[in-house]
C-alpha positions as a printed Julia matrix, in Angstrom:
76×3 Matrix{Float64}:
 44.76  -10.73  -27.08
 40.96  -10.65  -27.22
 39.6    -7.69  -25.22
 36.67   -9.69  -23.85
 39.07  -12.12  -22.14
 42.03   -9.81  -21.64
 42.89  -11.32  -18.23
 44.13  -14.5   -19.93
 46.51  -15.23  -22.79
 44.99  -17.05  -25.72
 46.31  -20.35  -27.0
 45.33  -22.12  -30.21
 44.91  -25.88  -30.05
 44.74  -28.19  -33.04
 41.99  -30.71  -32.34
 41.75  -33.97  -34.29
 38.36  -35.61  -34.83
 38.47  -39.25  -35.93
 35.35  -40.02  -37.94
 32.8   -41.38  -37.55
 32.17  -40.24  -34.0
 29.56  -42.34  -32.25
 28.54  -43.29  -28.72
 31.05  -46.16  -28.56
 34.16  -44.11  -29.41
 33.41  -40.55  -28.3
 36.3   -40.34  -25.81
 38.8   -41.85  -28.25
 37.59  -39.89  -31.29
 38.74  -36.43  -30.2
 42.28  -35.44  -29.26
 44.35  -32.3   -28.87
 47.3   -32.73  -31.2
 49.34  -29.56  -30.64
 48.96  -26.16  -28.96
 50.36  -22.9   -30.33
 50.71  -19.37  -29.01
 50.1   -17.86  -32.47
 46.83  -18.37  -34.34
 48.56  -18.16  -37.72
 50.98  -20.95  -36.81
 48.12  -23.16  -35.6
 46.12  -22.53  -38.77
 49.13  -23.34  -40.97
 49.85  -26.57  -39.08
 46.19  -27.62  -39.2
 46.2   -27.07  -42.96
 49.42  -29.1   -43.31
 47.92  -31.96  -41.29
 44.74  -31.88  -43.39
 46.83  -32.13  -46.55
 49.08  -35.01  -45.44
 46.15  -36.93  -43.92
 43.78  -36.26  -46.81
 42.97  -39.95  -47.27
 42.27  -40.66  -43.6
 38.93  -40.31  -41.88
 39.92  -37.47  -39.59
 39.65  -33.71  -39.58
 41.82  -31.08  -37.91
 40.37  -27.85  -36.54
 41.87  -24.95  -34.59
 40.18  -24.23  -31.28
 40.89  -21.09  -29.26
 41.44  -21.53  -25.55
 42.89  -19.51  -22.68
 45.96  -20.07  -20.56
 45.07  -19.93  -16.88
 48.08  -19.51  -14.58
 48.27  -21.98  -11.72
 47.39  -20.09   -8.56
 45.43  -20.88   -5.43
 42.34  -19.02   -6.66
 41.99  -21.28   -9.73
 42.38  -24.54   -7.82
 38.85  -24.74   -6.39
């Protein structure tokens, strides 16, 4: 866990970007494909997806995020 955000567990999302991204398709061009608890697993899956979709016009990147437990204080 990263010390600067030690209150929250980190998650690693694979984000797919369908190219080209322009003003007409911005909301449809980006999607979260899968979320992992381990960075290494997310990186390996992103690499696998890049390899099997090599001919398509999309890219896969791993994005770090944090898991925020559902409590009253976070529901504002």
